[in-house]
C-alpha positions as CSV (number, residue, x, y, z in Angstrom):
1,X,0.0,0.3,-0.4
2,X,2.3,2.6,1.1
3,X,4.2,1.9,-2.5
4,X,0.7,3.1,-4.1
5,X,1.0,6.0,-2.4
6,X,4.1,6.2,-3.8
7,X,3.3,6.0,-7.2
8,X,0.8,7.9,-7.2
9,X,2.9,10.7,-5.6
10,X,4.9,10.7,-8.5
11,X,2.4,10.9,-11.1
12,X,1.0,13.8,-8.8
13,X,4.3,15.4,-9.2
14,X,4.9,15.0,-13.3
15,X,2.1,14.1,-14.4
16,X,-0.5,15.6,-17.0
17,X,-3.2,17.5,-15.5
18,X,-5.5,14.5,-16.5
19,X,-2.9,11.9,-14.7
20,X,-2.9,14.2,-12.2
21,X,-6.3,14.4,-11.3
22,X,-7.0,10.6,-11.6
23,X,-4.3,10.3,-9.2
24,X,-5.9,12.2,-6.5
25,X,-9.1,10.1,-6.7
26,X,-7.0,7.2,-6.0
27,X,-5.5,8.9,-2.4
28,X,-9.2,9.8,-1.7
29,X,-10.2,6.4,-2.6
30,X,-7.4,5.0,-0.6
31,X,-8.0,7.4,2.3
32,X,-11.8,5.8,2.4
33,X,-11.2,2.6,1.8
34,X,-7.6,1.2,3.3
35,X,-7.1,4.3,6.0
36,X,-10.8,4.9,7.5
37,X,-11.0,0.6,8.3
38,X,-7.5,0.4,9.4
39,X,-6.6,3.4,10.8
40,X,-3.1,2.3,12.3
41,X,-1.5,0.8,9.2
42,X,-3.2,3.5,7.3
43,X,-1.9,6.6,9.5
44,X,2.0,4.5,9.1
45,X,1.0,4.3,5.2
46,X,0.0,8.3,5.1
47,X,3.4,9.4,6.5
48,X,5.5,9.0,3.4
49,X,4.0,12.7,2.9
50,X,6.1,13.6,5.4
51,X,8.8,12.7,3.8
52,X,7.2,14.6,0.3
53,X,7.0,17.9,1.6
54,X,10.3,17.8,2.5
55,X,11.5,17.8,-0.5
56,X,9.0,19.6,-2.1
57,X,10.7,22.7,-3.7
58,X,12.5,20.1,-5.8
59,X,9.1,20.0,-7.9
60,X,9.4,21.3,-11.2
61,X,6.5,23.7,-11.7
62,X,4.0,25.4,-10.1
63,X,1.2,23.6,-11.8
64,X,2.6,20.3,-10.2
65,X,3.6,21.7,-6.3
66,X,-0.1,23.2,-6.5
67,X,-1.6,19.5,-7.6
68,X,0.8,18.2,-4.5
69,X,-0.5,20.8,-1.9
70,X,-4.2,19.9,-2.6
71,X,-3.3,16.2,-2.4
72,X,-2.2,17.2,1.5
73,X,-6.0,17.0,2.1
74,X,-5.7,13.1,3.1
75,X,-2.8,13.3,4.9
76,X,-3.5,15.7,7.1
77,X,-6.9,14.6,7.9
78,X,-4.8,11.1,8.5
79,X,-1.5,12.3,10.5
80,X,-2.1,16.2,11.0
81,X,-2.1,15.5,15.0
82,X,0.6,13.5,15.6
83,X,2.8,15.4,13.5
84,X,1.5,18.8,13.8
85,X,4.6,20.6,14.3
86,X,5.8,19.0,10.7
87,X,3.0,20.6,8.7
88,X,3.0,24.0,10.5
89,X,6.7,24.7,9.6
90,X,5.4,23.4,6.1
91,X,2.1,25.8,5.5
92,X,4.1,28.5,7.3
93,X,7.1,28.4,4.7
94,X,4.3,28.1,1.6
95,X,2.7,30.9,2.6
96,X,5.5,33.4,2.2
97,X,6.0,32.1,-1.5
98,X,6.4,33.9,-4.4
99,X,3.4,32.5,-6.2
100,X,0.0,33.4,-5.2
101,X,-1.4,29.9,-6.6
102,X,0.9,28.4,-4.1
103,X,-0.7,30.4,-1.2
104,X,-3.7,29.8,-1.9
105,X,-3.2,26.0,-1.9
106,X,-1.9,26.7,1.2
107,X,-4.9,28.4,2.7
108,X,-7.0,26.0,1.5
109,X,-5.6,22.8,2.5
110,X,-4.9,24.1,6.6
111,X,-7.8,23.5,7.0
112,X,-7.7,20.2,7.1
113,X,-4.7,20.6,9.7
114,X,-7.2,22.5,12.2
115,X,-10.2,19.5,11.4
116,X,-7.9,17.3,12.9
117,X,-6.5,18.7,15.2
118,X,-8.4,18.1,18.6
119,X,-8.6,21.3,20.5
120,X,-12.1,20.0,22.4
121,X,-13.0,17.8,25.3
122,X,-14.8,14.9,23.7
123,X,-17.0,13.2,26.2
124,X,-19.9,10.7,26.6
125,X,-22.1,10.8,29.9
126,X,-20.6,7.0,30.1
127,X,-17.2,7.8,30.4
128,X,-15.1,9.9,32.4
129,X,-12.5,12.1,30.5
130,X,-8.9,10.6,31.6
131,X,-6.1,12.7,33.1
132,X,-3.9,11.9,30.3
133,X,-6.6,13.0,27.3
134,X,-7.4,16.6,29.4
135,X,-3.1,16.4,29.2
136,X,-3.5,15.8,25.1
137,X,-6.1,18.8,24.4
138,X,-4.1,21.1,26.5
139,X,-1.1,20.5,24.8
140,X,-2.8,20.7,21.1
141,X,-4.6,24.1,22.0
142,X,-1.3,25.2,23.1
143,X,0.6,24.2,19.4
144,X,-2.5,25.5,18.1
145,X,-2.7,29.0,19.6
146,X,1.6,29.1,19.6
147,X,1.1,28.2,15.3
148,X,-1.7,30.9,15.8
149,X,1.1,33.8,17.5
150,X,3.7,32.7,14.5
151,X,1.4,33.8,11.5
152,X,0.4,37.4,13.1
153,X,4.3,37.5,13.5
154,X,4.4,37.3,10.1
155,X,1.7,40.0,9.1
156,X,4.0,42.3,11.8
157,X,6.9,41.5,9.7
158,X,4.9,41.8,6.4
159,X,3.1,44.4,6.7
160,X,3.3,47.6,5.0
161,X,1.8,51.7,5.3
162,X,0.0,50.9,1.6
163,X,-2.4,48.4,3.2
164,X,-3.5,50.4,5.6
165,X,-5.6,52.4,3.2
166,X,-7.5,48.5,2.5
167,X,-11.0,48.4,5.0
168,X,-11.8,44.4,3.6
169,X,-9.1,41.6,3.7
170,X,-10.9,40.8,0.1
171,X,-10.2,44.8,-1.4
172,X,-6.3,44.0,-0.7
173,X,-3.8,43.3,-3.8
174,X,-2.6,39.8,-4.2
175,X,0.6,39.6,-1.5
176,X,1.8,37.6,1.0
177,X,0.4,39.6,3.8
178,X,-2.9,39.5,2.3
179,X,-2.6,35.8,2.1
180,X,-1.9,35.6,6.3
181,X,-4.5,37.9,6.9
182,X,-6.8,34.8,4.6
183,X,-5.3,32.1,6.6
184,X,-6.1,33.8,9.9
185,X,-9.6,35.3,9.6
186,X,-10.4,32.1,7.4
187,X,-9.1,29.3,9.0
188,X,-7.2,29.4,12.3
189,X,-9.8,31.9,13.7
190,X,-13.0,31.3,11.5
191,X,-14.8,31.2,14.6
192,X,-16.1,32.7,18.7
193,X,-14.6,28.8,19.7
194,X,-10.6,29.4,18.4
195,X,-11.4,33.4,18.5
196,X,-12.0,32.9,22.9
197,X,-9.7,29.9,22.9
198,X,-6.9,32.1,20.8
199,X,-7.5,35.2,23.3
200,X,-7.7,33.0,26.5
201,X,-4.3,32.0,25.1
202,X,-3.1,35.3,24.3
203,X,-4.2,36.1,28.2
204,X,-2.5,33.8,29.8
205,X,1.0,33.5,31.2
206,X,1.5,30.6,28.1
207,X,1.9,33.7,25.7
208,X,5.0,35.2,26.5
209,X,3.8,36.6,30.1
210,X,1.4,39.2,28.3
211,X,-0.1,41.4,31.1
212,X,-3.8,41.6,30.4
213,X,-4.9,44.6,31.2
214,X,-2.4,45.9,28.1
215,X,-2.5,43.5,25.6
216,X,-6.8,44.5,26.2
217,X,-5.1,48.7,26.1
218,X,-3.2,47.7,23.3
219,X,-5.7,46.0,21.2
220,X,-8.4,49.1,21.9
221,X,-5.7,51.8,21.2
222,X,-4.2,49.8,17.8
223,X,-8.7,49.3,16.2
224,X,-9.4,53.6,17.3
225,X,-6.0,54.1,15.2
226,X,-7.1,52.0,12.2
227,X,-10.8,53.4,12.2
228,X,-9.3,57.1,12.3
229,X,-11.4,57.5,16.1
230,X,-8.2,57.9,18.8
231,X,-9.4,61.8,19.1
232,X,-13.7,60.9,19.1
233,X,-12.4,57.6,21.3
234,X,-10.1,57.5,23.8
235,X,-8.9,54.4,25.9
236,X,-9.6,57.2,29.4
237,X,-13.5,57.6,27.9
238,X,-13.8,53.8,27.7
239,X,-12.4,53.1,31.4
240,X,-14.7,55.7,32.7
241,X,-17.9,53.5,30.8
242,X,-16.6,50.7,32.3
243,X,-16.0,52.1,36.1
244,X,-19.3,53.6,36.4
245,X,-21.0,51.2,34.8
246,X,-25.2,51.4,35.4
247,X,-28.0,49.2,35.1
248,X,-30.5,46.5,36.4
249,X,-28.5,43.7,36.4
250,X,-24.5,42.7,35.1
251,X,-25.9,41.8,32.0
252,X,-28.2,45.3,31.6
253,X,-25.1,47.1,32.7
254,X,-23.3,45.1,30.1
255,X,-25.5,46.0,27.2
256,X,-25.6,49.4,27.8
257,X,-21.9,49.5,27.8
258,X,-22.4,47.7,24.1
259,X,-24.8,50.2,23.2
260,X,-22.1,53.4,24.0
261,X,-18.8,52.2,21.7
262,X,-21.6,50.7,19.5
263,X,-22.6,54.4,18.2
264,X,-18.7,54.5,16.6
265,X,-19.4,51.7,14.2
266,X,-22.8,51.6,13.0
267,X,-22.0,51.1,9.6
268,X,-19.5,48.3,10.0
269,X,-21.8,45.4,8.0
270,X,-18.7,42.3,7.7
271,X,-20.0,40.5,10.6
272,X,-16.5,38.7,10.5
273,X,-14.9,42.6,10.7
274,X,-17.9,43.5,13.6
275,X,-17.0,40.4,15.5
276,X,-13.1,41.1,15.8
277,X,-14.8,44.7,17.4
278,X,-17.0,43.0,19.2
279,X,-14.9,41.0,20.9
280,X,-12.1,43.4,21.8
281,X,-14.7,45.6,23.6
282,X,-16.2,42.4,25.6
283,X,-12.7,41.8,27.1
284,X,-12.5,45.7,27.7
285,X,-15.3,44.8,30.3
286,X,-14.0,42.1,31.4
287,X,-10.4,43.4,32.1
288,X,-11.0,46.9,33.0
289,X,-12.2,47.9,36.8
290,X,-15.5,48.6,38.1
291,X,-16.5,51.0,41.0
292,X,-19.5,48.3,41.5
293,X,-17.1,45.3,42.2
294,X,-15.1,47.4,44.1
295,X,-12.7,48.4,41.6
296,X,-11.5,44.6,40.8
297,X,-12.4,43.6,37.1
298,X,-15.4,41.1,36.3
299,X,-12.1,38.2,35.7
300,X,-10.9,39.0,38.8
301,X,-14.0,38.3,40.2
302,X,-13.9,35.2,38.6
303,X,-10.7,34.3,40.1
304,X,-11.6,35.7,43.3
305,X,-14.3,33.8,43.2
306,X,-12.1,30.0,42.3
307,X,-9.6,31.3,45.1
308,X,-12.6,31.2,47.6
309,X,-14.3,28.0,46.0
310,X,-11.4,25.8,44.2
311,X,-14.0,22.8,43.2
312,X,-15.9,25.6,40.8
313,X,-13.2,24.5,38.9
314,X,-13.2,21.3,39.2
315,X,-16.6,20.1,38.6
316,X,-16.9,17.0,36.0
317,X,-17.0,18.7,32.5
318,X,-20.2,15.9,32.0
319,X,-21.9,17.9,34.9
320,X,-24.4,20.6,33.3
321,X,-26.0,23.2,35.5
322,X,-29.8,23.4,36.2
323,X,-31.6,25.6,35.2
324,X,-34.4,27.4,36.7
325,X,-37.8,27.9,34.8
326,X,-40.6,30.2,36.6
327,X,-40.3,29.2,39.6
328,X,-38.8,25.7,39.3
329,X,-35.4,23.9,39.1
330,X,-35.4,21.5,36.1
331,X,-31.8,19.3,34.8
332,X,-29.9,20.9,32.0
333,X,-31.1,17.9,30.1
334,X,-35.5,18.2,30.6
335,X,-34.7,21.9,29.6
336,X,-33.5,21.3,26.3
337,X,-36.4,19.1,25.9
338,X,-38.8,21.5,27.1
339,X,-37.3,24.0,24.6
340,X,-37.6,21.0,21.7
341,X,-40.9,20.5,22.8
342,X,-41.9,24.6,22.3
343,X,-40.5,24.6,19.3
344,X,-42.6,22.3,17.5
345,X,-45.7,23.5,18.9
346,X,-44.6,27.3,17.8
347,X,-43.8,26.0,14.2
348,X,-47.5,27.0,13.0
349,X,-47.2,30.7,14.9
350,X,-43.4,31.4,12.7
351,X,-45.1,30.2,9.3
352,X,-47.5,32.4,9.7
353,X,-45.7,35.3,11.2
354,X,-42.4,34.8,8.4
355,X,-44.4,33.9,5.2
356,X,-48.0,35.7,6.1
357,X,-47.8,38.9,8.7
358,X,-44.3,39.8,7.4
359,X,-44.7,40.6,3.9
360,X,-47.9,41.5,4.2
361,X,-47.1,44.1,6.6
362,X,-44.2,45.0,4.2
363,X,-46.4,45.7,1.2
364,X,-48.5,47.5,3.8
365,X,-46.2,50.0,4.9
366,X,-44.3,50.4,1.4
367,X,-47.7,52.4,0.1
368,X,-48.5,54.6,3.3
369,X,-44.3,55.3,4.3
370,X,-40.8,56.5,2.5
371,X,-39.0,52.9,2.3
372,X,-36.4,53.9,5.6
373,X,-39.2,54.6,7.9
374,X,-40.9,50.9,6.0
375,X,-37.8,49.3,7.0
376,X,-38.0,50.1,10.5
377,X,-41.1,49.0,11.3
378,X,-41.0,45.9,9.4
379,X,-37.4,45.1,11.3
380,X,-39.0,46.4,14.5
381,X,-42.2,43.9,13.9
382,X,-39.2,41.1,13.2
383,X,-37.5,41.5,16.2
384,X,-40.9,42.1,18.8
385,X,-42.0,38.0,16.9
386,X,-38.7,36.8,17.0
387,X,-38.4,37.9,21.2
388,X,-42.4,36.3,22.0
389,X,-41.4,33.3,20.4
390,X,-38.1,33.2,22.5
391,X,-39.6,33.5,25.8
392,X,-41.6,31.1,25.0
393,X,-45.3,32.1,23.2
394,X,-47.1,29.5,21.2
395,X,-49.6,31.4,19.7
396,X,-50.1,35.2,19.2
397,X,-53.1,35.4,21.2
398,X,-51.0,34.2,23.8
399,X,-48.6,37.2,24.3
400,X,-48.9,39.0,27.4
401,X,-50.3,42.5,27.6
402,X,-47.5,43.5,29.9
403,X,-44.5,42.5,27.2
404,X,-46.1,44.8,24.3
405,X,-46.5,47.9,26.6
406,X,-43.8,47.5,28.5
407,X,-41.2,44.4,28.8
408,X,-40.2,45.1,24.8
409,X,-39.7,48.1,24.3
410,X,-37.5,48.3,27.2
411,X,-35.9,45.4,26.3
412,X,-34.9,46.6,22.8
413,X,-33.1,50.3,24.5
414,X,-30.3,47.1,26.1
415,X,-30.2,44.5,23.2
416,X,-30.2,46.1,20.0
417,X,-27.2,48.0,19.8
418,X,-27.5,49.8,15.6
419,X,-30.4,52.0,16.9
420,X,-31.1,55.1,19.0
421,X,-34.9,54.4,19.4
422,X,-37.0,55.3,22.5
423,X,-39.3,53.6,24.6
424,X,-42.0,54.9,23.6
425,X,-40.7,55.2,19.6
426,X,-40.5,51.3,19.8
427,X,-43.8,51.5,21.5
428,X,-45.4,53.9,18.6
429,X,-44.2,50.8,16.0
430,X,-46.2,48.4,17.4
431,X,-48.8,50.5,17.7
432,X,-48.3,50.4,14.1
433,X,-48.4,46.7,13.5
434,X,-51.1,45.7,16.0
435,X,-53.7,48.3,13.8
436,X,-52.7,46.7,10.6
437,X,-53.0,43.2,12.3
438,X,-56.9,44.4,13.3
439,X,-57.0,45.6,9.7
440,X,-56.0,42.8,7.6
441,X,-57.0,40.2,10.2
442,X,-59.9,42.0,12.7
443,X,-57.9,40.9,15.3
444,X,-58.6,42.3,19.3
445,X,-56.2,44.6,19.6
446,X,-57.3,46.2,23.1
447,X,-56.3,43.2,25.2
448,X,-53.0,43.9,24.5
449,X,-53.0,47.1,25.2
450,X,-54.5,49.7,21.9
């Protein structure tokens, strides 16, 4: 089997495009038919690719180099975790290649390396996670995060003033810098989970003892500089917001803080970019001191609680917390079973809203208002029904008067970041919606307070 892979690799390195395509299919077939049923032998067979990446530069032309890189998805899925350092070194070396075709191929296959390395605990309720497995996961997380840290250092080396004028990665001219940015955004930090994992790593002693608060300040200042906000929004202002936090609860105070900074970034449409900005400000909230916490940060309060009761950090991962619903406590599994049943019961209501109410309401508003005002009312209606179903109302008639008149308009103030509408304006829009429902469906709206 080893020899058959070597023969296929030789074709991929030297053959015609038709021959290469067929050889790549055969490598994929080998992975499915030999590696999957015979993991141990399969891993040994795929290790032949480790020798190939060492002599990669001997391949004569760019096209055949690209062919081989794309074929690496299979060995990466088979032995990516065991030989992570070797693969990471190969990726780091060739993401700097002058050829854009090679860099793009490297970005594509790097995704398979991330897929194979196990960085989160996997357990069943019948099997306890062993200490050895936990240590393995922790080691993998550090390997993964050091890899990202190295990519970021390369970014700083390839950075040039000319790149500052580009708001989006896709707009940048082809370059090693652009490829490194794509590797980080599209592969390494593509999800909130990976971002939080890496942020946690940076804020730990593993990342060259970087001071937590200093790192947060650095990220904030770089963000303000990037968007030309240094004169309008300063570190001192942000520190003042966190110090003088205000709200009826910790969640309410946090939401009010988010609304304060959001108005400076309200035109951000790219979701990945918005999530990046959001994370910077979430870190500021978590690591800057709060007067309400006696000068401590939320992060310090967590560590203080763990010091006072170490058992809080030693709970078995499979133990999920109980959930309080109304006036009773139910198990985690019971809670999610209840949610599933609720969503099942809500399905007719949800379909009625999405397929009939909102489309008809939109038509009605377009005939009555300007496009901008119509969009505002539709957005409020859409979020109103979404929130009502989230709360647990099964049918329209179940919605409470207090939810319409008080709870939703108040909730809007701290949860809808891109809106400056006050409670009266939200309620006025709801009145428009309910008048429409009364007109079209002869709905009795007096019980809702209108």
